[in-house]
C-alpha positions as CSV (number, residue, x, y, z in Angstrom):
1,M,109.1,-246.4,62.1
2,R,107.1,-243.1,61.8
3,P,110.1,-241.0,60.8
4,R,110.8,-243.4,58.0
5,F,107.1,-243.6,56.9
6,A,106.9,-239.7,57.0
7,L,109.9,-239.6,55.1
8,L,108.6,-241.9,52.5
9,I,105.0,-240.1,52.0
10,S,107.1,-236.8,51.7
11,L,109.1,-238.3,49.0
12,V,106.0,-239.5,47.0
13,L,104.4,-236.4,47.5
14,A,107.4,-234.6,46.0
15,A,107.5,-236.8,43.1
16,V,103.9,-236.3,42.3
17,A,104.1,-232.6,42.6
18,L,107.3,-232.7,40.1
19,T,105.2,-234.8,37.6
20,Y,102.3,-232.4,37.9
21,A,104.6,-229.3,37.5
22,G,106.6,-230.8,34.6
23,S,103.3,-231.6,32.8
24,R,102.3,-227.7,32.9
25,L,105.7,-226.9,31.4
26,P,105.2,-225.5,27.8
27,L,106.3,-228.2,25.3
28,A,108.5,-227.5,22.4
29,P,106.2,-227.1,19.2
30,P,106.2,-230.1,17.0
31,A,108.8,-229.9,13.8
32,V,107.5,-229.6,10.5
33,H,108.6,-231.7,7.8
34,T,108.3,-231.1,4.2
35,T,110.1,-232.0,1.0
36,L,110.0,-230.8,-2.5
37,P,110.2,-232.8,-5.7
38,H,113.5,-232.7,-7.5
39,Q,112.5,-234.0,-10.8
40,S,114.4,-232.1,-13.7
41,A,112.0,-229.2,-15.3
42,S,110.0,-228.7,-12.5
43,Y,110.3,-225.3,-11.4
44,L,109.8,-221.7,-12.9
45,G,110.9,-219.0,-10.4
46,V,111.2,-215.2,-10.6
47,F,112.8,-212.1,-8.8
48,A,110.5,-209.3,-9.4
49,A,111.5,-205.9,-8.7
50,G,108.8,-204.4,-6.0
51,A,108.1,-208.0,-4.7
52,P,107.7,-208.0,-1.7
53,P,105.7,-206.3,-0.4
54,A,103.7,-206.1,-3.6
55,Y,102.6,-209.4,-5.5
56,A,101.5,-207.4,-8.7
57,P,105.1,-207.6,-10.3
58,V,104.9,-211.5,-10.1
59,A,101.6,-211.5,-11.7
60,D,103.0,-209.3,-14.5
61,F,105.7,-211.9,-14.9
62,A,103.2,-214.5,-14.9
63,K,101.2,-213.1,-17.7
64,A,104.2,-212.4,-19.7
65,A,105.4,-215.9,-19.1
66,G,102.0,-217.4,-19.8
67,Q,102.2,-219.6,-16.6
68,Q,102.1,-219.0,-12.7
69,P,105.6,-219.3,-11.4
70,N,105.9,-222.0,-8.7
71,L,108.9,-220.3,-6.9
72,V,109.0,-216.6,-5.7
73,G,112.2,-215.4,-4.5
74,Y,113.3,-212.1,-2.9
75,Y,116.5,-211.2,-1.2
76,S,116.5,-210.5,2.8
77,G,119.3,-208.6,4.4
78,W,120.5,-209.7,7.8
79,S,118.3,-209.0,10.8
80,E,115.1,-208.8,8.5
81,P,112.4,-211.4,9.7
82,F,111.0,-213.9,7.7
83,A,108.1,-212.3,5.4
84,A,105.5,-214.3,6.8
85,S,102.6,-212.5,5.3
86,F,104.3,-212.4,1.8
87,A,105.0,-215.9,2.1
88,Q,101.1,-216.9,2.6
89,K,100.4,-214.6,-0.4
90,I,102.9,-216.6,-2.4
91,R,101.3,-220.0,-1.4
92,S,97.8,-218.7,-2.2
93,H,99.0,-218.2,-5.7
94,G,100.3,-221.6,-5.8
95,A,104.0,-221.0,-5.5
96,I,106.7,-221.8,-2.9
97,P,108.7,-218.8,-1.0
98,Y,112.4,-218.7,-2.0
99,V,114.6,-216.5,0.2
100,Q,118.2,-215.4,-0.2
101,I,119.4,-214.4,3.3
102,D,122.7,-212.5,3.0
103,P,125.0,-211.4,5.9
104,T,125.2,-207.8,4.6
105,L,126.2,-206.4,7.9
106,A,126.9,-209.3,10.1
107,P,130.5,-210.6,10.3
108,V,130.4,-214.2,9.1
109,P,132.8,-215.4,11.9
110,A,130.4,-214.3,14.4
111,I,127.7,-215.9,12.8
112,A,129.5,-219.3,12.9
113,A,130.2,-218.6,16.6
114,G,126.5,-218.5,17.5
115,K,126.5,-214.5,18.3
116,F,123.3,-214.3,16.2
117,D,121.6,-217.4,17.3
118,L,118.5,-215.2,18.8
119,Y,117.8,-213.7,15.4
120,L,118.1,-217.2,13.7
121,R,115.9,-218.9,16.2
122,Q,113.3,-216.2,15.7
123,Y,113.5,-216.7,11.8
124,A,113.4,-220.4,12.0
125,D,110.4,-220.5,14.4
126,S,108.5,-218.0,12.0
127,V,109.5,-220.4,9.1
128,R,108.3,-223.4,11.3
129,E,105.1,-221.6,11.9
130,F,104.3,-220.8,8.4
131,G,104.2,-224.8,8.0
132,H,104.8,-225.3,4.2
133,S,108.0,-225.7,1.7
134,V,110.4,-222.7,1.9
135,V,113.5,-222.6,-0.2
136,I,116.3,-220.7,1.6
137,G,119.9,-219.8,0.7
138,F,122.7,-217.8,2.8
139,G,125.4,-215.8,1.4
140,H,124.7,-216.4,-2.2
141,E,127.4,-216.1,-4.8
142,M,130.1,-216.5,-2.2
143,N,132.6,-217.5,-4.7
144,A,132.7,-214.2,-5.9
145,K,134.7,-211.5,-4.8
146,W,131.9,-208.9,-5.4
147,E,130.4,-210.1,-2.1
148,P,131.7,-208.8,1.0
149,W,130.7,-212.7,2.6
150,G,132.7,-214.4,0.0
151,Y,136.0,-215.1,-1.9
152,T,138.9,-212.6,-0.9
153,H,136.8,-211.4,1.8
154,V,136.0,-214.3,4.2
155,A,138.0,-217.8,4.6
156,P,135.8,-220.8,2.8
157,A,136.2,-222.7,6.0
158,T,134.7,-219.8,8.0
159,F,131.7,-219.5,5.5
160,I,131.2,-223.2,5.7
161,A,131.1,-223.1,9.8
162,A,128.4,-220.3,9.5
163,W,126.4,-222.3,6.8
164,R,126.5,-225.5,8.8
165,H,125.6,-223.7,12.1
166,I,122.5,-222.0,10.4
167,V,121.3,-225.3,9.0
168,T,121.9,-227.2,12.3
169,L,120.1,-224.4,14.3
170,F,117.1,-224.6,11.9
171,R,116.7,-228.0,12.4
172,S,116.7,-227.9,16.1
173,Q,114.0,-225.5,16.1
174,G,112.1,-227.9,14.2
175,A,112.0,-226.2,11.1
176,D,112.6,-229.2,8.7
177,N,110.4,-227.5,6.1
178,V,113.4,-225.8,4.5
179,T,115.0,-226.9,1.1
180,W,118.5,-225.6,1.6
181,L,119.7,-224.1,-1.6
182,W,123.8,-223.6,-1.9
183,T,124.1,-220.8,-4.4
184,I,127.3,-220.0,-6.4
185,N,128.1,-217.7,-9.2
186,A,128.6,-219.6,-12.2
187,D,132.3,-219.8,-12.6
188,R,134.5,-217.0,-14.4
189,P,138.3,-216.3,-14.2
190,D,137.8,-213.9,-11.4
191,T,135.9,-216.4,-8.9
192,G,137.2,-218.8,-6.6
193,H,137.4,-222.6,-6.7
194,I,133.7,-223.8,-6.2
195,D,134.6,-226.9,-4.0
196,D,136.2,-224.7,-1.6
197,W,133.0,-223.5,-0.5
198,W,130.9,-226.8,-0.3
199,P,129.5,-227.6,3.0
200,G,128.8,-231.2,2.3
201,A,125.8,-232.9,1.1
202,K,124.2,-233.3,4.8
203,Y,123.8,-229.6,4.7
204,V,122.6,-228.8,1.3
205,S,119.4,-230.0,-0.6
206,W,119.9,-228.4,-4.0
207,V,122.7,-226.5,-5.7
208,G,122.1,-223.1,-7.2
209,I,124.0,-221.4,-9.8
210,D,123.6,-217.9,-10.7
211,G,124.4,-216.8,-14.5
212,Y,123.4,-214.4,-17.2
213,Y,123.6,-214.2,-21.0
214,Y,125.5,-211.1,-21.5
215,R,126.8,-211.4,-25.0
216,P,125.9,-212.9,-28.3
217,S,128.8,-215.3,-28.1
218,D,127.2,-216.7,-24.6
219,T,125.6,-220.2,-24.8
220,F,124.4,-222.4,-21.9
221,A,127.7,-224.5,-22.0
222,T,129.8,-221.2,-21.7
223,V,127.5,-219.7,-18.9
224,F,126.4,-222.8,-17.1
225,G,127.8,-226.1,-18.8
226,T,131.3,-225.7,-17.1
227,T,130.1,-224.9,-13.9
228,I,127.6,-227.9,-13.6
229,D,130.4,-230.4,-14.7
230,Q,132.5,-228.8,-12.0
231,V,129.7,-229.4,-9.5
232,R,129.0,-232.9,-10.8
233,A,132.7,-233.7,-9.6
234,F,131.7,-233.7,-5.9
235,T,127.9,-233.8,-5.6
236,R,125.0,-235.3,-7.4
237,K,122.6,-232.8,-5.6
238,P,119.8,-231.4,-7.8
239,V,120.8,-228.2,-9.9
240,L,118.4,-225.2,-9.9
241,L,119.3,-222.0,-12.3
242,S,118.7,-219.9,-9.1
243,E,119.1,-216.5,-10.9
244,T,119.6,-215.9,-14.7
245,A,118.1,-213.9,-17.5
246,V,118.9,-212.9,-21.0
247,G,120.2,-209.6,-21.9
248,P,119.1,-207.6,-25.2
249,R,122.9,-207.3,-26.0
250,A,122.9,-211.1,-26.1
251,G,119.7,-211.4,-28.4
252,K,117.0,-212.3,-26.6
253,L,115.1,-214.4,-28.9
254,A,118.1,-216.8,-29.8
255,K,119.4,-216.8,-26.1
256,I,116.3,-217.8,-24.5
257,T,115.7,-220.6,-26.8
258,N,119.4,-221.8,-26.1
259,L,118.7,-221.4,-22.3
260,F,115.6,-224.0,-22.3
261,A,117.3,-226.3,-24.7
262,G,120.4,-226.5,-22.0
263,M,118.4,-226.9,-19.2
264,S,116.7,-229.8,-20.7
265,Q,119.9,-231.2,-21.8
266,Y,121.9,-230.8,-18.5
267,N,118.6,-232.0,-16.6
268,T,118.2,-229.0,-14.4
269,L,115.5,-228.4,-11.9
270,G,114.5,-225.1,-13.7
271,L,115.3,-221.5,-13.5
272,V,114.5,-218.5,-11.5
273,W,114.3,-215.4,-13.8
274,F,115.4,-211.9,-12.6
275,D,112.8,-209.9,-14.1
276,K,114.5,-206.1,-13.6
277,D,115.2,-203.4,-15.8
278,Q,118.8,-202.3,-14.7
279,H,119.4,-199.8,-17.5
280,G,122.8,-200.0,-16.9
281,S,126.4,-201.5,-18.4
282,L,126.8,-205.0,-19.8
283,F,126.4,-206.4,-16.6
284,H,123.2,-204.5,-15.7
285,Q,120.9,-204.8,-18.9
286,D,117.2,-204.8,-19.1
287,W,116.4,-208.4,-17.9
288,S,112.7,-208.3,-17.9
289,I,110.9,-210.5,-20.6
290,D,108.0,-208.5,-21.1
291,G,107.8,-205.9,-24.0
292,N,109.5,-207.9,-26.8
293,F,106.9,-210.0,-28.5
294,Q,109.1,-212.6,-30.0
295,A,111.1,-212.8,-26.6
296,D,108.1,-213.3,-24.8
297,R,107.0,-216.0,-27.1
298,A,110.1,-217.9,-26.9
299,F,110.1,-217.7,-23.4
300,Q,106.3,-219.0,-23.4
301,L,107.3,-221.8,-25.6
302,G,110.2,-222.8,-23.2
303,V,108.1,-222.6,-20.1
304,S,105.4,-224.7,-22.0
305,E,107.8,-227.8,-21.8
306,L,108.2,-227.8,-18.0
307,T,106.3,-229.9,-15.8
308,L,105.7,-227.6,-12.7
309,Q,105.4,-228.8,-9.4
310,R,102.8,-227.2,-7.1
311,P,103.1,-227.0,-3.4
C-alpha cells in the first residue's frame, strides 16, 4: 500500500504545483470594446498637412470651420507604429483618431499569409492599450490603379484575404475598439468594379468613399451619388465621405453648398476634409478652406447643420 500511497501523494503535489505555476503565468490583457454612433450627419473630420506630429494644423482648420472636428486623420506607412501620443492629443480635443494604414512597401500576398503578423500584433496591442475608439482603414482606394496595392496590381481576392487577416488578428489581440473603414475611390471610368473588393459585412464597420470636386460641372450626384448607389447594392453599412474637398477651379462657394446638401440627401455619416494646398494640376488644387471668406462661411454653415458625436 505504501508505494500506491506515495504515488497518490506525488500526483496531488504535482497537481498543486501546476495549479500554482499556472496562476503565476501572465494573463492576456482584457479586450477593449467600443462602438461609434452611426447616425447620419455625425462626423466632421480632417486630414491636415503637418498633423501628426503637430496638432496646430488641426486647430487652424477648426478655426476656419467654426467647429472642432471629431475625426482627425493621418496616413501611416507600413511598419510605422500606432501614433499613441498623437492619438491621446486628438482625444484631449474631443476627437477620434482615424488612421489609413497603407501597405506601401509590403506585398499584399505576404500580409495575407501572415508574414507581417509581428508588426500587426504590436500595432493592435498599442491600439488596445489606447483604450478608446479608433477608426482604421487598410489599403485605401484599392479599386484605383494608381495605388500599388490595388486595381491592376493586386488581385481583389488577395486584397480581401489580407483585409480579413488584419481584422481577425486585431480582434484576436483584444483590439475590439476599432471601427473598420473600407475605403474606395469614387467610381470612375478608370477604376475597378467596387464589389470585387468587398471583404464582407463581418469585416467592415463603415464604408468610406474618397472623391473631389475638380470642375464646375461636378455635383454630389456625379462625384458620390453613383458610387453610393453601387455600394447600396451589396451593403447597408454607413457611408462616410472619407476624403473630400472642393477645388477653386470647381467654384468653392457653390460646390461646398452642394456637398453638404448631398450629404443630407444621401444620409451619409459626414465628411473628412483634405485640408492641403497642393498647388498643382486639376487633380492637385488648393483644397484648404481658409483664406476665402465666402467659402469659409459656406463651410461653416454646412458644418452647423451637423450633429457631431464626441468620444
